[in-house]
N, C-alpha and C positions, 0 to 999 in steps of 0.2 A: 396629439392625437392618442386617444383612449382605446385600447384594444382589449376586448374580453378574451380570456384564455379559452373558455368553453366554445364560444363562437368561432374562434381561430381553429379549433380542433375539428369543427364541421368541415373545414376545407383540407386540412393537413393533419395526418395521425401523429402529431407530436405528443410523446408521453415522457419526455425527459424532465429534468428539474426546471422549476419556474425561473430561478436566478440565472441558470445556465442559458436559458432562451434569451433572456434580456441582455445578458452579457454578449452573446453571439451576434445579436441584432445591432448592438451598439458598436462593435467592431466592423459592422457592415455599413456603418454611417448613419444609423437610426438610434440616436442617443436616448437611452433609458433614463428618464428623470425620477421615476418612482414606481412602486407597486402598491395598489390600494385595494381595500375591500369596499365595494361600493355599498354593501349593505350591513357595514360594521354597526351602524346605529340601531338596527333591529335583531342583532345576533341573539339577544335574551328573550326574545318573545317566543312563546311556547303555543303549541296547539291544544286548545281546550275544548271539552265537551259540555254543553249545557244540559245538566242531568235534569234541572227542575227550574221553572221560571214562574214566579208569582207576583201579583201586584204588591206594591209597597203599601204597608198599612196607613202610612201618613202622606201618601202623594198618589195622585192618579196618573203621573206621567213617568214615574220611576218603577223599575222592576227590581226584585231581589232574586238573583240567580245563584244556584248551586252548580259549581263548575269543577269539572274533574280535569285536572292538568297533569295526570299521570303520577301523582304523589300518594302517599299514604293516605292523605286526608283531602277532601274535596274544600274548594274554596266558596265563601259566600261573598259575591260581589254585587253591589248595586249599580245598575246600568239604566241610562236614561234614553237608549236608543229605542225608536218605535218598533223596529223589525226584529228585536231579540226574541227568541222562542225556545222552547225545550226541543231537544234533539239536534240542535245545531252544533257544527264544529266552527270555532271561533279563534282568532288570535287573542292571546291573554298576556298582559304584561303584570307580572307578579309583583309583590312588594319588593322594593330595592331596585327594580329596574329603571334605567335611565332611558327616557323617551327621545326620539330624534330632535325634538325642540328643546331638550335639556331638562325637561321636568322629571323628577324623581318620584316614582310611585311609592307612596307611604299608606300605612294603615289609615283609614278615616271612618267617621261615623256620619252617615248621610240621614238626618231626621231620625236619629235614635237606633238606626240599623248599621252595624260594622261592616266595612267593606275592605276586602283584603286584595285588592288588585283592579285592574281595569281591562274590559273587553273592547278592543280597538276597532277604529274604522280605518279605511284606506288612507284618508287624509292625515289621521294622527300618525300613521306609520311612514308617511311620505310617498305613497305609492300612487296616489291620484288626488284630485280636488274633491272626490266624493265623500261627503260627510252627513248624507241624509240618514245613515244608519250605520250599524257595525257591519264589518266585513265578514260575509258568511262563507266559509271555505268548502272546498270539496269534501263530500262525505267519506271519501276514501283515504284521506289523511290519518295518521296515527296519533292518538292522543299522547301528549308528553313530548312530541318530538319538537325540535327547534324549528321554527318557521322557515328559516333560511335553508334548512336541509330538507323539510318536507316538500317545499316548492322548487327545490333544486336551483336555488339562486346563484348567481355567479359571485364567487368569492376573490377571484383574483382578476385584477384589471390593470394593464400596463399603461403608463402614461410615457409616450415618446415624444421627443422633440424632433419635428420634421423640417428639414431644410427646404427653402422655396422651390427647388428644382426637383424634388421628389413628389411631384402630385400624384404618382400611381401608388404611393403609400398612405393616402388619406382615405383608405378603406379596409375592412377585414381582408378583402381578397388581396390587396396589395400586400399587406404583412404575411399573408398565407404563402404568397409568392416568394417573399424574401425568406421565409422560414424553410420552405421546400428547397431553396437554392443552398441555404446554409447547411441543412442536414441531409440533402439529397433525398428528400421525401416526395412521394407522389402527391399531386395537387388535384383535387376534386371540386369541380364547379357544382352548384345547386342544379337539381334536375328540374328541368321546365316541363310543366304539364298543364299548358295552357288550353283551355276549352273555349272555341270560339262558336258563335251561332248567329246565323242570319246576317243579311246585309253586307254592306262594304263601307268601312270607315271612309275610304277615299272619296266615295260619292257623297257622303253626308258632310264632310268637313273640307273647306278650302283653306289652303295654307299658301301665303304669299311672303316672300322675302324680298325686301327692297334692295338691300345691300349684301351680296353674298360674303363679303369679307368680314361683315359683322356677325352673321350667323351662317356658317357652312352646312348646318344641318338642323332640321326641325322635324321630329316625328311625333304623332299623336294617336292614341287609341281612345274608343269610345266605349263606355259601360253604360248599360241601361238597367233600371230597377234596382239600384243599390239602396241599402238601408245604412244610413249613418248612426253608428253605435260604438260601444266600447270595443277595442281592439282585444284579441284573444290574450290571456295571461302571458304565455310564452314570448309573444311579441313585445308586450309592454314591459316585462321583466328585462329582456335583453336591452331595450332602449334606456330603461331606468339605470342599468348597470353603466352605460355610457354617458350618463348625466342628462339625458334627453327626456323631457316631460311628455308622456303620452297625452294626446289630444283626442282623436277619434280614429276609427279603423281606417278610414280613407287617408287621412294626414299621416297617420303612424305608418302605413304602407311605404307611402313616399320617403319618410325618414329612414325606414328600415332599410330600403334598398340604397339610399344614399350612403349610409354607414357600411353597408355590406359589400357594395359593388363600386362605390365612389361616384355614381352618376345622380347628380341632384335632378329631382322630378318636381312637377307641380300639377295639382289638380284644381281644375276650373269647374264650377257648376254650369254644365252645358247649357241649361236653360236660360242662363244669364249671358251667354255669348251670343250677340246679336249677328244676324245673317250666317250663322253657322260658318263664320270666317276667322281665321287667325291671320294676322299680318305682323310681321316683324320689322319695325321701321323706328328710326330716332324720333325723339321728342322734338318740340320746338322751344325756342329760348322763352323762359318765363311762364310756361304752362303749369298748371297745378295738377297734382295727382295724389290721391289718398291710398296710402299702402295698407296692408292687413292690420298694422298696429294702430289703425285709425288716425294716423299723422298725415296732415296735408304737406306735400313736399314740392318745392319749386323746382322745376327741372331746366336743363339746358339742352341745346342741339347735341351735345356729346353723349347724352343719356340715351340708352336704347330701350325701347318699350315693346310690350306685346299688346297688339290692338285686336279688337273684334271688327266687325264691319262698320262700327260707328265710333268707337270710343277706345282709349287705352283700358286694358284690363290687368296689366302686370308690369312690374320693372324688372326688365329682363336679367335673370340670372342672380337678382338680388332679393326680391320680395313680390308676392303677389299683390293684387288690388282688392280693396275691400269690397268693390262692387261686382266681383265674380268669385267670392270665396265659397267654399262649401259650408253648408249650414245643416241642422238638424233635419230639414225638410228637403234637402237635395235628394234627387233620385237618379240623375243622369250626370255622368263624370266625363269630362274631356282631359285625358292624361297626357301631359307635355313631357317629352324628353328631347332636349335640344343641346346643341353646342354653340357657345358664343365666343367671340374674340376676347381673349383673357385681359388684354390691356383696357378694353372698354368697360368691362365689369369692374375692374379694380378702380378705375378713375370714379366711376359713380358711387361705388360703396364708400370710397374714401371721402369724397366730397360731401356726401350726405351723412357721414358718420353712422353709416348703416350696416354694420358687419352682420353676416349671417353665415351659417354652416354651407349654404349653397354657394354664396359668392366666394367664400374661402377656397372652394374647389374650383369654380369656374375661372377665378382669376389665376389660378396656376395651370389650368388645362385639364380636360377630361378626354376620356378613351371615346374617340368617334366610333371605332368599330364595335365596341361593348354597348354602345347606346341602345341598339335594338333589343338585345338580350336583356338589359336592365329594365327596360320599359316593359317587355312581355312578362318578366317575372313579376313586376310590380302589379301589372293588370291581373295576373293570376292570383296574387295575394289578395287583391282587392276584391276579386270575385268570390273567393273562398270565405273571406271574413265578412262580406256584406249581403251575400245571396244575389248579387247582381249578374248579369250575363255580359260578356265581352263581344262586341260587334266584330264581325270578321274584318280581316284586312287591316291596314295601317294608312293613315293619311300622311303623306311624307313629302318633303321638299329638301333635296340635297344638292344645291348648286355647286357645291365645291367637294366633290367625293375624296375620300381618304386615297392617298398614294402612298405606297410603301416606300420607305427611305432606305437607301443603300449606302453604305459607307465603305471605303477601302480599309484594309487592316494589314498592316506589316509588322509581324511577329518580331522580327529583329530589332526593329525601331522601338517596339514597345518594350523589349528586355532592356535595350540600352537605356531608355528613359527612366525604368523602374530600378535598374540596377539589379535585375534578376537574371536567373538562367533557368527558366522553365521549358518544358517540352511544349510544342504547338498544340498537342492534344489537350493540355490543361486549359488553354484559352478557348479552344473549340468547345470543350465541355461546358465552361462557363457561359458562353454566348448561347449554346443550346438550352441549357437549363433556364436561362432568363427568357427564353421564348424567341431568340433571333434565329434566322435561317442563315447557314454559313456556306458559302460556296468557296472551297478551298482548292479548286482545280489548278489554280497558279499558286504554288506554295510560297512564293515570295510576296504575293499581294492578293489577300482573300477579298472577297465581297461579302459583307454582313448586312442583312437587312433587319433593322430593328423593330420590334413590335409596336403596335399603336399605343399601348399603354406607357411605354417609356419615351415620353416627349423629350426627356432630359438627354437622349442619345443623339446628339446633332453633328458631331464631328469625329474624326478618327481617334482624336486624343481622348474622347469620352470612353471609347472602347478600352483604351488603355487603363483609364482609371478603373473600369469594371474589373479588369484582369487583376489589378493590384488591390482592390477592394476585397474581392472574393479570397485572394490568396492571404490577405491579412496585412494591412498597411503597418501594424505593429510588428510584423515578422521581417519587414524589409531592413536589411543592415544599414546603419548609419555610416557612411563613407564620404568623407570630404572630397568635394570635386577637384579634379586636377585643373589648375589655372596656369596656362601658359601665356607668357608675354614676350614681346620682342622689343629691341630698342626702338623700333620704329614708332611705337606709341608714345615715345617722349615728346614728339613734336605736337601731339594732338592736345596737350594741355590737361589739366585737372578736370574731372568730372564736377558737375555742381555739388554732388553729394560729398565728394572728396574735398572740395574747397571749403564748404560749410563745416565739415568735420575738423579740417585744419583750424579754422577760425575758432571754433568751440574749444578745441585743445588749447589754444593760445590763451582763451579768455580764463580757463580754468587754471592755466599755468602761471597767469600773472596775478592770481588770487581773487578773481571776480567769481561771483556765484551766478549760475545761469538761470534766468527767469523765462517761464513759458507762459504766455498769456493767450486769451481767446483772441481770434481774429476779429471778433465782433466788439464793437464799442457802441456807445450812445451818442446821438446828435449833441447832447449836453456836454459830453466829454470833449468833442472837438471844438465846440463853440466856446467852452470855457478857456481853451488854449488859444483862441483867435484864429483857428485854422479855417481856410475858406469853405463855403457850402458848395461851390462848383467842384465837380469831380467826384463826390461822394456816391458810393454804391450802397443803395438802401436794400435791406433784406425783405422779401415779400411776406414770409411768415416768421418774424422774429421770435426768439424764445421770450423776450420781454422788451419793454421800451428802453431798458438800459443797454441793450444789445441789438439795436435795430439797424445798424449800418457797418460795413466793413471798414476797418481802421485805414486812414490815410497816412498816419504817422505812428511811429512806435512810442512816442512820448507819453500818451494817455495810459497805456498799459504799464510802462515802467513807474509812472508816478503813481499809480494806483498800487502797484506792489511796494512802493516807498510807504505810502499811506498804511498799508496792512502791516508792514514791518514795524513802523513807529507805534501803532496800536499795540503791538505785542513787546514793547519797550526794547526793540533792537534798533539802536541809535548809530550803529556802524554799518552802513550799507554800501555795498560795492557789487553791482550787478550788471549783467549784460543780457542782451537777447538778439538772437539771430531770428528774423522772421520776414514775412512779406508785407508790403504795403500795397493797397488796392485803390486803383484811381480809374474812374470811368473813362473808357476809350472807345469811341464809336467805331474805329477802324480795326479794333481787335476782333478776333473770331468769338469770344466771349463777351465782348463789349467791356472788357475790364483788363486794364494793365496792371501787371503783377511785377514787383520790383523787390529783391532781397535786400535788406538793410541789416546793419549791425548798430544796436543802440546800447550805449554805456551810461550808467547813472552812478555818480559818487556823492555820498553825503556823510557828515559826522567827522569823527576824529580819523586822521590818517592811518593810525594803528588801532587795532582792537584792543590792545594794552598798552598803556603809556610806558610803563618801565619795561624793558630798559630803553625803549625807543623815546625819541623826543616827543614832547607834547605838540599839539596843533591840529587844526582841522584841514581837510582837503581843500585845494584851491585849483586855479586855473592850470597851474604847472603839472598837477597830478593827471588831470584829464588829457592835457596836451601830451605829457610824456607817455601815456598808453597809446595815443594815436601815433605818435612817432615810432615807437617800439613796434607796433603792428605793421606799419607801412614799410618801414626802413629794415628792421631786423627780421621780422617773420616772413614778410612777402619780398623782401629783397628789392624793393623799388626804390626810386629816387627819393631824396629827402623831401617830406612834405613841406609846403609853404602855407603860412598862416597870415591872414589879413583880416582886419575888422570890418564888419558888416554895419551899415548904417542902422537898419531897422530889421527886426524879426518878430514873428507872431508871439513867441513866448520865451525867447532868450534875450537877455540884456545883461552884459555885452554878449554879442555873438560874433564869432570868429569863422570865416569860411577856410576850408582845407582844400588844397590843390596839389596835384602831383603831376609835373610835367606841363603845367598850365591848364589841366583839365580838373574841373570841380569834382571832389569826391566825398564831400559831406561838410559838416559844421560842428563846432563845440562852443559851449557857453553856458551861462548861468541862468536859471529859470527865474523869471520875473518874480519879485517879492509878493504881489498880491496872488499870483497863481500858486506860488510855493505854500503860502498860508493855507489855503484850501486843502492842501494835502497834509496838513500839520507840521510842515517842515519849520523848525525854528532856527535852523542854519542854512547856509547857503547850499542849493542843489545844483550840481554841475552835470551837464548831459553831453554826449557826443553821439552824432548820427552820421554813420558812413554808408556810402552806395556800394555794397558788395559786388553788385553787377559789374560796375565800372572798375573796381580793383581786380576782379577776377579777369577781366577782358586784358588788363595791363599785364597781370602775372602770366597769362597764356601767351602774350606777345614776347615773352622772354625767349631767347635762343639759348638753349643749354649746351655748354661746351664742357669738354673733359680735358684735363691735363694730367700727366703722370705724377705720381706722388714723389716728393723730393727724396733724394737718396743720400745727398751730402749734408753734414751738419750745419746748424745755423750758428751765428754768432751774435750775441746782443750787447748793446750798449744802452745805459740809462743816461738821461740828461735832464737836469733840473733847470727850468726857465724861470726867471724872476722878470715880472712885468706888471703893468697896471691891472688892478682888479677888473676893469672894464674891458680889458682885452679878451675876446672869446677864445676858449681852448681849441674850438674849431679852426680859427684863423692860424693859429700856431701849427696845427696839424697839417693844414693845406700848404703852408710855407715849407714845411719838412718834405712833404710829398712832391712839391714843385721844384725841389732842388735838382732834379734830374738824375738821381743816383740810381744806376741801373740795377744794382744788387740789393737796394733797399725793399725788403719783403712786406713789412707791416710796421705800423705806428700805433701804440696804445697809450692812452692816459692811464697812470697807475696810482697818481696821489695828487692831493692838493693841500697847500699849507698856507694859512694867512696869519702872519705875525701879529701879535698883540701889541697895543700901545702906539698905533699909528695915529698921527695928529689929526689929519681931516680926511673926510671920505675921499675927496678928490685925489689925494695923494697916496691912497691905499694901494698896496702891493700885494700880490700873492704868488707863492711858488707852485709851479706845475711841473710834475715829474712824468716824463715820456719814457717808454721803453722802445727802442728801435731795433728791429730784427733784420740781420743781413744774411743773404745766402746767395751762392752761386749755383747755377743749375747744372754745370759740367765738372766742377772740381770742389775741393775743400779750401775755404778761405784761410789766409794767414793773417795774424794780427796786424801786420804793417798795413796790408791792404785794407782791412776793415778801418783801422785807425785813419788812414789817409781820407777815405771816403766819408767817414764820420765828421772828420774836420771841415770838409767841404759843407756838411749840412749846417754845422755850427756857425760857419762864415756867412752862409745864405740867411740865417735867421737874424743875426746882428744886423746884416745889411738891409733887411727888408721889414723888420719890426722893432719897436721901441723896447727891447728886452735886453737882459744881461744874463750872465750865468753865475 
C-alpha cells in the first residue's frame, strides 16, 4: 500500500520526522518496506519562459525558441510541437538531464541550428498520455524553479506491507487513523459540500438484489450534464504519486475516493443502462462477458454480476463492462457504491486472473457505514470537475443493514495473556482512540463495540491484541512460561511431536543424516518403483508434472536424494527421513489417510574413511542392526523378528519386520534395474518402518519405578568356549534361565576366534561375559557369590555344548 505523506497530512497534523512515522507504524503492525520519491525521474526539470519563438529557416514544422530558465544566459531550443508560442511557461530539460525513459539530453544540431535542451510534453515527463504538444504551465509559476517544487509535487511516499486482516488500512484515511492513534493527534475527515438539484434518484433508478448474502448494500447516485475531460492537476498529481495513471475526471474521481477512503466505486454511462434498472445477481455457467479491458471472459454461476434491465454491465467488485463504460461523449453518470461478500469477489478475481485495486479491497472487506459518505464525496468531486449536477436523493437497497458488533473484555485476563501490568485506563484509551465505544460499568467485564471499519475485531482476544499492539509488542518482556507437570501424565504416553523428536534424535545419534523431501512426487516416480496406481492422491493444481501426486511411499524421495548426492560425488550416503505417506481413503474426513513412517537408506562404504576402520560396503546386517537398535534399545520394545518376503515392488530380497507378531515395516535391497536409474553402482539398502504402529506399542508400556540400589555389586567374568555357530544370545538366555535371584545383569564384553582351525564346521570362538550380582537388602560376601556363580556355570555345561 502506497501512502502519500502530504495527502496523509490533510487528515492528521503530523509534522515529525518521516522515518519516525514509518518506524512507529511498523511497530503497530504496518510494516514499512520503503520510502520513495514518486517524481524522482523529473527532479531536474525546470520552469522555462519562451521569450521568443521563430520558424526554423530550414523546416516548416520546427520552431527555434529562445528560452529563459533562470540562468545568466537564455537557451536556444529547437522544438517540433505545434502549440509552442512566445510568452509561455513550459517545462524544460536542460543539457545533461536524464529523462524518465532513460534518455540523456545532449547538445544537438537540428537542420543547422544548435539546440541546448528540450521543451517537454506531459507524456515525455510521464504525467499523462497527452503528446499533441508541449505542456503549457500556469503563468504564475516562477522561471528557474524546479518543476517538482513549483507544482508542489509529493516527494515522500511510504510503501507499507499490509496483512490481509487489516482491510481498514487500504486507504489514506486508514493510515491517518493509525497515525492519530500512534501520536494521539486529532483526525479530520474531508468536508462534504454536496450540492443537489432537482428530481429524486430513487425514482429514476430501480435497484434489485437477488441474494442479500452476496450484496448487503448497493447505493447509487445520478449526475446529469457532465463533461468528460482531464481531471484537475491537483487530483492527477496525487494519483500519479500513488502509481495510478490518470484517465479522465469521472474515472479519476472514483479512483481518488478509493485511495482516500478505501471504498471502490464505479461509474456507468447511465444512457447505456437499459430500463434504468440495476440488478445484482450471479452469472450462469458458460456465459460470456466482455470487461473494460476488451477481453471476453467465460463466467460460472459462482461469479457475481451487475445487470441492467436486460444484460450484464459489470463484473461485481472486479471490473466494469465494456458495454456501459464512460466515454468522451457521456453526459449522464450512474455512480455505484456497493458492499459485496469478500469470498465471492476473491474467487472470481483469482479464477479469472483479473486482480484490480477494487477487488483487492472488496475481497478483504470494506466499511459499510462509510459507504454513503464516500459516494457523496465522489459525487461532489465529479460535479465540481465536470460541471454536472447531482440529482437529489440516493437510489439504495440495503437488505442486510450493518449491526454494531459488541465484544466482552476482561482486563485481568488480557494482562495475564500479555504478561503486562497496565492500568485499565490504558486499555480504555486505546479502544476509544480506535473508535470503539466502551461500557465499563462492570469493571470485571467490559462491553466494547468495535467500529465498522475494523472488520478484524471479531473476538475478545482481538481486543487483547490491540492493547499489546499499541503498548508495543517489542516492549513486552520475554519470560519463559511456567510449565507444571504431574506424574499422572506418565500414563498418557508421548505426544506425536515428542515421539518424532525422539526418533530424529536417535537417527542423528547413530550417524544418519536427516533428509527432508517434498510431500509431492510424480506419477512417474511411483510407476518406476512399481507402486500401485490405486490409492494415489492427485493434486488439483500441481507445481509441475513432476510433482502431481502425494507420495504413497518414502522410497522415491530417498532415492532422489541418493541420486543428488551421487551427482555431487558423495558416495557415502547414510540418510533417514521421518515423514507422512498419503493414501486415498473415502472414509476419512479429508478423503486421505496419513501415516507417519521412518525411511532409512544406506549406500556405499560402511565407513566414510577406510583407515583405521576395516574396508567394506554396507550390507543387510548394517540396516538390520539399525532397525534392531531402534526397536530394542531406543524404544525398549521386544526383539524384532525378520522373515523373508516372496515378492516386493522395488526390494529384492525383501524382509518383513514384526514386533510381537505385528508387522511394523520392512528392509531390503533395491532392485538392480531401479537402482541403476538413480546412478547407483553398488547395493542400495532401504528400511521402512511404521512409526504410528511403533508409537502405539511404546505408549502401551507400563512405566514402573524401583528404588536405586544401595548395596554394592559383585562382578564375575566368565569365558565360554563353544562352536562358532552357537549364538551369543543363546548363551545369555541360558545364564539368565539358571534362576539365580541375585543375578542383576549379563553383558557380552569380548569375542576371540583362535587362528589356525582346520575346518569351518569345527571352528570355535571364545565369548567373555560379565555377570553382575547384587542383593537388594544386604552386602554380598564372596562365598555367597561364588556359590551362585558356580550354579550358573553348571547350568551352562549341562544345557549347551560349551566348555570353560
